[in-house]
Each structure stands twice: as structure tokens, then as C-alpha cells.
N, C-alpha and C positions, 0 to 999 in steps of 0.2 A: 855470573850474568852481568852484561853491561847495562847499567841503569842511567847512563848519562842522558841529559834532557833531549839531546838530538838523536839518540840511538833508536833503531826500529823496535817496535813492540815485539816480544817473543810470541810465536804462534806455531802450532803444529800443522804442517801442510801435507795433504794427501792428494796425489795426482791421479787422474783417470783419463782414458781416451774418450770413446763415445759412450754416453750413458743416457738414461731417460731425462734426468735433470740433476743439476748439482744439489738443489734443495732436497730432492728425493734421496740422493745418496747420503746427505748429511742426516736426514731424518731416520734412515735405516740404521746408520752407525750409532746415532744417539739412542735408538731403541735397544741396541745390543749392548751398549756400554755407556757409562756416564762420561761424556767427552769433556775435556778441559775447555774453559772459555777461550774463544778465538781459534778453536780448531777450524781449519779452512779446507774446503774441498775446491780443487781447481780441475776443470775438465776441458777437453779439446772441443767437444761437440755435444749438444743436447738434441735428442730426437723427439723429446716431449717437453721442451722448456715452456714455462708458463709465465704470463704476466698477470696483472690484476684482473679480476673478474673472469679468470679462466682463459683469457686470450693467449694465443700461442706466441712465444717469444722466438722471433726469427734471429738466427745467429749466422755470422760469417766465419770463415776459417781464421780470421784475424781477431776474433772477439776475445775479451776476458769474460769467462763464465765461471762464477765462483759462488760459494755459499759459506757463510761464516757464522759460527755459534756465538751468541752473546747472551748475557743475562740482564734482566730488567725488573725493576720494582713495578708493582701494579700501577702506581700513579704516573709512571713514566712510559707506559706502553705506546701512547700516541706519538711519543718522540722518536721511537726506534727507527722508522723509515726516514724521518727527517735527519736524524743524526747520521745515518748511512749516506744520505745524499750530501750532507755537509762534508763528510769524510771523502767521498768521491770528488767533490768540488775542490777541496783543499789539495788533493793529490794532483788534480789537473792544473790548478793554479800554479803549483810548483814547476810545471812544465811551460808556463807562459800563457796558458789558455784563460779565457774569461767566462767560465760556466755560470749559468743561472739555474735555480731550482724551480720546478713547477710542483707545487704542493699536490700530493704528499711524497711522490716517489720517482720523479723524473729529473734528469740532469740534462740541460740543454746547452748546446754550443751553436752560436749564430742562429738561434731560434729553432733549432732542430734537435730532436731527442737523440743524444749520444749515449745515454746510460739509463737503465731502468732498475728499479729495486722492488723486490717482493719479500715481505716478511711473513713467516709462518710460525705459529705457536707449537713448540715441540714438547711442552710439559712444564711442570712446576717442581722446583726442588723442595721436597718436604722439610728439609732441615732449615733452609733459609727463607722459604716462601718466594724466592726469586723466580721469575718466569724465564724459561729457556726458549730463546727465539732463534730461528734460522733466518739469516739475512741473505737472500739471494741477490746477486748483483750481476748484471750483464752490461758490458761496455764495448761499444763498437770501436774498433781501431782502424784507422786509415780510410775505410769505406764502410758504408752501411749495406746490409743485405738488400738486394734488389726487391725481394718480396716484402720488405718492411714498409714500403710506401714512401711517398715523397716527403713526408714529415720526419723521416729518420735522418740522423746525422752521425758523425763519427769524430773521434779524437784524432787530430792530425799527428803524424809521426814527426819526431825531430829529424833534422838533417842527418842522413846516413843511418838512421835507426831502422831496424826490422820490427815487424809486429811482435815477434818472440821477445826481443829485447825490451820493447815497450811494456809487454805483459809482466816481465820479471822486475821491472822498475816500478810500475804503477801499483800492482797488487800489494806489496809490502807498505807502500805509502798510504794506501787506503786503510789497511788494517791498523797501522800506527796511528793515523788520524782518528779512526773510530775508537781505538782504545783510549786515547787521550781525552776525547770528548766524553766518553762514559765515566772516566775517572775525574773529570772536572766538576766544578760546582755547577749544578743544574741551572742556576740563575744565569749562567753565561750562555746557555743554549739559545735563548730567544734572540739575542743580538746576532749570534753566529748564523742563525737561520734567516732571520728577517733581512739581514744585509745582502743575502744572496737570492732571495725570492724574486720571481718576476714582479715587476712593479704593480702595485694595487691601483684600483681606480678605473678598470676597464671591464665591461660586461662580458661574461662568458657563461658557460653551462657546466653544472655539476651533475654527475650521474650517481645517484644514491642507490644502495641495494634495494631492489624490489619497488622502485619508484620511477616514474617517467623523468626524462631530463628536465632540470630546473634551472632557469636563468638566474644568475646571481651576480652581484657586484662585490668581489672580495675587497675588504678594506682593512684587514689586520690579522695578526696572529695572536691567539690566546696564550696565556702563560703555560698551558699544558700542551701546546703545539697544535691545537685545533685551529681550523680556518674560520675567521670571522667574516661574515658577509651580510649583505642585504638582498632580499628577493625583490621581484618587480613591484610588489606592493609596499615596499619599504619596511618589511618586517625583518628584525634582527635574527640571523641564523648563526649557530655554532656547529660547525661540521667536523666530525671526528673521523669519518671514513667516507671515501667516495672518489670518483675520477673527475678531475677538473680539466675541461678542454682548454686549449690555447684561446686567447681572446679572439673573437670573430673580427672579420674585416671592418665591420661597423664599429670602430673603436670608440668606446666610451658612451655609446648611445644606449638608452634604456630600451629593452626589447618590447 
């Protein structure tokens, strides 16, 4: 096995045509057999793809639709979608793009969502205590699906490149970046994420499970990957899960 620092991380790839979702395929495979870390499902189309909060993930024929099995310690679970986002960002940066991360699971290019991430817990290894996580990643290539709305974006292709060629180049780069992040000192994660997050200091809205939308002013990232913010009354919040909207047109104004 090639272990040179710049060599791609090894991974087992399973390809499918049309499926319900890449994450569902990965979950069924994991239930039938104990998969090796970084086992990767790559599909052509999802007819029941999902985003956060059960929203449908719309995909185009040129999308990267994949699910990757990773392992995580209990105290690093909050970091999993963020590390996946950093991995996607690094893969796109290598192509000359300038992506930004929207906490906790979106990758933006030119202010539009070009990639989304959804993590699902698939079980715990009784021998090691590590959590088995399915990391679902959808990346729009060249164009965003029309049904995805005007906030959707896409990763531009290189000159003369086809979507298929981009897929074969970007996916190994994502997996390699994710493997290196998970193997790195966790103390390095904070800077890797914070340097790519949308700038803090603008009012936006967070949608927390079972609660109405809440105006917040994000102002930092906690050591465990949680989002730090203030609410409209100036109270300190530590948010570990939720959907954060892009900042509203009234930039920086208290709601």
C-alpha cells in the first residue's frame, strides 16, 4: 500500500445506479456486515435523497451523491459534519474554488449552496466504543437542479472537463481530506473550520428541533465544534444542532 504523504487514502468504493439514497444503501450494508472505515457508496441518482430535518435533497444528473462510513469518539460527534465540510472545501480549493462553510453542514460557492452534508448514526462498535457514522454528501457539479431554488449553487467544471471526470477527481480528494482530518490532532480542527466559516457578526436565524425560529448573532466556534451565539436579549447560546439560515439582507442589525 502506498503511504506517501500525498497519496490518496485507501477506500472501498461501491457504485450503484438509481437508489433511494446513498445513506440508506450504506446503512443497509452496515447492518448486513461490518464495513471497513471509509467504505464509500457512490450513486447516479437518488429518488428519496434527504437533507437535514427530513427535507428532500434535489439532485441533478451531474451531481456527486455519496455516503462514507467513518468512526468517531463520543466527544467528537459534533465535529463529524464540520470535518466533512472541511474535507469538501479542501477538495474544491485544490481546483481553484473559494468555498465557505455554513455551520454545520453546507458548503457555499459565491454565496450559494453547492454541497450539503447529512450524518446518520449507524451504531456503536462494542469492542472500541467508537460510533459508526454514515456521512452523506451531495455536491452539485456545473449546474444546480432547477427545483433546488435560487439559493442553490454548483461547483464549476475545469476547462474541457466533463461532470463524470470531475466526479472521479473530486470524490477521492474528499475522502483523502476527511481521512487526514480524522487522523490529525483534534486541536487542529478548530482553526481548519473557523478559517472557512462564513464571517461572524451578522444576525441570522437558527431553527432548532421542536422550537420556533430563533434570531441569533453567531460570534464563535466552541472547542467541540458547537456554534456560539447571542440571542436578541443578549443571552449566550451554545448550539450543538440546528439549521442556521444565511444572514438576512438587514446585515448586522438586531432583529
